[in-house]
C-alpha positions as CSV (number, residue, x, y, z in Angstrom):
1,M,15.0,40.9,229.8
2,K,14.1,40.1,226.5
3,A,11.4,42.3,226.2
4,V,13.8,45.6,226.4
5,T,16.6,44.1,224.2
6,M,13.9,43.8,221.7
7,L,13.1,47.7,222.0
8,T,16.6,48.4,222.0
9,L,17.1,46.8,218.9
10,F,14.0,48.5,217.3
11,L,14.8,52.1,218.2
12,T,18.2,51.3,216.7
13,I,16.5,50.4,213.6
14,V,14.5,53.5,213.4
15,A,16.8,55.9,214.3
16,A,19.8,54.5,212.3
17,P,17.7,56.1,208.9
18,L,16.8,59.1,210.7
19,S,20.3,59.8,211.7
20,A,22.1,58.9,208.2
21,H,18.9,61.5,206.6
22,S,20.3,64.2,209.0
23,T,24.3,63.5,208.1
24,E,23.1,63.8,204.5
25,A,22.0,67.1,204.4
26,L,23.5,69.8,202.1
27,Q,24.7,73.0,204.0
28,Y,25.2,76.4,201.7
29,G,27.1,79.6,203.2
30,P,26.6,83.0,202.1
31,A,29.6,83.2,199.9
32,E,28.7,79.9,198.1
33,L,25.0,81.1,197.9
34,V,26.7,84.0,196.0
35,T,29.0,82.0,193.7
36,L,25.9,79.8,192.7
37,A,23.8,82.8,191.7
38,E,27.0,83.9,189.5
39,D,28.2,80.7,188.1
40,H,24.6,80.5,187.1
41,V,24.5,83.3,185.0
42,K,27.4,83.0,183.0
43,S,26.4,79.7,182.2
44,L,23.0,80.7,181.0
45,I,25.4,84.0,178.7
46,A,28.2,81.8,177.7
47,R,25.3,79.7,175.7
48,E,24.2,82.8,173.4
49,S,28.0,84.1,173.4
50,S,30.6,82.7,173.8
51,D,32.9,85.1,172.3
52,D,32.2,87.9,174.7
53,R,33.9,88.3,178.2
54,I,31.0,87.9,180.9
55,E,31.5,89.7,183.8
56,V,28.4,89.0,186.8
57,S,28.5,90.6,190.7
58,A,25.9,89.2,192.8
59,G,24.6,91.3,195.7
60,S,26.2,90.2,198.9
61,L,24.4,88.5,201.5
62,D,24.6,89.2,205.2
63,P,27.4,86.7,206.8
64,R,24.8,86.3,210.0
65,M,22.4,84.5,208.6
66,G,24.6,81.5,208.6
67,L,24.5,78.2,207.1
68,R,21.2,77.3,205.0
69,T,20.3,73.1,205.0
70,C,18.8,72.0,202.8
71,Q,18.0,68.0,202.3
72,Q,18.4,67.6,198.3
73,P,20.3,69.9,196.0
74,I,18.9,72.9,195.6
75,D,17.6,74.8,192.6
76,V,19.1,77.5,190.8
77,N,17.2,79.6,188.2
78,L,16.2,83.1,187.0
79,A,13.3,84.0,188.8
80,N,10.1,84.8,187.4
81,N,10.1,87.6,184.7
82,A,14.1,88.3,185.1
83,T,16.7,88.8,181.6
84,L,19.7,88.7,181.1
85,D,19.7,92.2,181.1
86,R,22.5,95.2,182.9
87,Q,20.3,93.7,186.0
88,T,19.0,90.4,186.6
89,T,17.7,88.5,189.9
90,V,18.4,84.8,191.0
91,L,15.9,82.2,192.7
92,I,17.4,79.5,194.8
93,Q,15.6,77.6,196.5
94,C,15.4,74.1,198.5
95,H,12.0,72.0,198.0
96,D,12.6,70.0,201.4
97,Y,9.8,70.3,204.1
98,E,11.4,73.0,205.6
99,G,11.5,75.2,202.1
100,W,13.6,78.2,202.0
101,R,14.2,80.6,199.1
102,L,16.4,83.2,198.1
103,F,16.3,86.1,195.7
104,I,19.8,87.4,194.5
105,P,20.4,90.2,192.6
106,V,23.1,90.2,190.0
107,R,24.9,92.4,188.0
108,I,26.3,91.5,184.1
109,Q,28.8,93.2,181.8
110,Q,29.1,91.5,178.8
111,M,31.8,93.0,177.4
112,R,32.7,92.5,173.4
113,A,35.4,93.7,171.4
114,I,33.9,96.6,169.3
115,V,34.9,99.4,167.1
116,V,35.6,102.9,169.4
117,A,37.0,105.8,168.5
118,A,41.1,106.9,169.0
119,R,40.9,110.1,169.4
120,P,37.9,112.8,169.5
121,L,36.0,113.0,166.1
122,S,33.7,115.8,165.3
123,P,31.3,116.1,163.2
124,G,32.0,116.6,159.7
125,D,35.3,114.2,160.1
126,V,35.9,111.4,157.9
127,I,36.6,108.0,159.6
128,G,39.6,106.5,158.2
129,R,41.4,103.4,159.6
130,S,43.6,105.8,162.2
131,D,40.8,106.7,163.8
132,V,39.3,103.8,165.5
133,K,40.6,100.9,167.1
134,F,38.6,97.7,169.2
135,N,38.1,97.4,172.7
136,H,35.4,95.5,175.0
137,V,33.3,97.7,176.0
138,D,29.7,96.4,178.1
139,I,27.4,96.1,175.4
140,H,24.0,96.4,178.2
141,Q,25.4,100.0,178.0
142,L,24.9,100.8,174.7
143,R,21.6,102.6,173.7
144,D,22.3,101.8,169.8
145,S,23.9,99.3,167.7
146,A,27.8,98.7,167.5
147,H,30.7,97.8,164.7
148,T,32.4,94.6,164.9
149,N,34.5,95.6,161.8
150,I,36.4,98.3,160.9
151,D,36.0,97.9,157.6
152,E,32.7,99.0,157.0
153,L,33.4,102.5,159.2
154,L,36.1,103.6,156.5
155,G,34.9,106.2,154.3
156,A,31.7,107.2,157.2
157,Q,31.0,110.6,157.9
158,I,30.5,111.9,161.5
159,K,27.1,113.5,162.4
160,R,28.2,114.5,166.5
161,R,31.0,114.3,168.5
162,I,32.9,111.3,169.9
163,G,34.9,111.0,172.9
164,T,38.5,108.7,172.6
165,N,37.9,105.4,173.6
166,Q,33.5,106.0,173.4
167,A,31.6,103.1,170.9
168,I,30.8,104.2,167.8
169,Q,26.8,103.8,167.4
170,A,24.9,103.9,164.6
171,R,23.6,106.9,165.3
172,H,27.1,108.6,165.3
173,T,27.9,108.3,161.6
174,C,26.1,108.5,158.4
175,F,27.8,106.9,154.3
176,V,25.5,109.7,153.2
177,C,23.9,112.5,155.3
178,R,20.6,114.3,154.9
179,G,20.9,117.6,153.0
180,Q,23.9,116.7,151.4
181,N,24.9,116.1,147.6
182,V,25.1,112.5,146.1
183,T,26.1,110.6,143.1
184,I,22.9,108.7,141.6
185,I,24.2,105.5,139.9
186,S,21.3,103.9,138.0
187,G,21.2,101.1,135.3
188,S,21.5,97.6,134.5
189,N,23.0,94.9,131.8
190,G,26.4,96.5,132.4
191,L,25.2,100.2,131.2
192,E,25.6,102.8,133.9
193,V,24.0,106.5,134.1
194,R,25.3,108.9,137.1
195,A,23.1,111.8,138.1
196,T,23.4,114.4,141.1
197,G,20.8,114.8,143.9
198,V,20.6,115.7,147.6
199,A,19.8,112.9,150.1
200,R,16.8,113.4,152.1
201,S,17.5,111.3,155.6
202,D,20.6,109.6,156.4
203,G,22.3,106.5,155.4
204,L,24.8,103.6,156.8
205,M,26.0,101.6,154.2
206,G,23.5,99.1,152.6
207,D,20.1,101.3,153.6
208,R,17.9,102.5,151.2
209,I,16.8,106.2,151.2
210,T,15.3,109.3,149.8
211,V,16.8,111.2,147.2
212,R,15.7,114.0,145.2
213,N,17.1,114.1,141.5
214,S,18.3,117.6,140.8
215,R,17.9,117.4,137.8
216,S,14.0,116.2,137.2
217,N,13.2,117.6,140.6
218,R,12.1,113.9,141.7
219,D,12.2,112.1,144.7
220,V,13.7,108.6,144.1
221,Q,14.5,105.7,146.5
222,A,17.7,104.4,146.2
223,V,20.3,102.5,147.7
224,V,23.4,103.9,150.0
225,S,26.7,102.5,148.1
226,G,29.2,104.6,149.7
227,S,30.1,107.9,150.8
228,N,27.8,110.6,149.2
229,E,27.1,107.6,146.5
230,V,23.6,105.6,146.4
231,R,22.2,103.2,143.8
232,V,18.9,102.6,142.5
233,V,17.6,99.5,142.3
234,F,15.0,98.2,139.9
């Protein structure tokens, strides 16, 4: 009888930790795993740019997969070689004895307030304040650099057609356009000399371009300082 009692006590002591361990297992359903992937991507982007509006959408998991169980907190990271571009992949891993892992694709929209056309703009148009406005645009869909300041575009010329609500990008405009006549300003110590020339390339404000002096017929390097205006820097 005493032996039976001791055996019962031993089994109770051994079984207790095992039972407690199994009740501590964490369970994750398909919807919860998708949310974990989305939240992870949002947190990574927020560290880089807190002013942008982030919209992420993870690929759905088959609800028939049921619950995933892990005896310890799971790891959520970007998969190897994944970047925070339009599409990324999140790797969710369980590192217990019977570990498992899932790859979840995530689509990213990083919406930023940038300058867009308020109406259709055609080549040759000069941008005025009423021609532009702000709108939130997914920056991952832009092929070129965009503008976040309306003032820096006022007076620029349109090189190619831009539709209403389309982002105005660097390739769309020029303050000095190739083949156009420009004013060349040079001088120092308050003394300025002005000459006329022809732009040999397009340029935005602050760009260094080549212009040909109409009088000397020589090419000079100058910095775009305004609409159809360049300044020679010594």
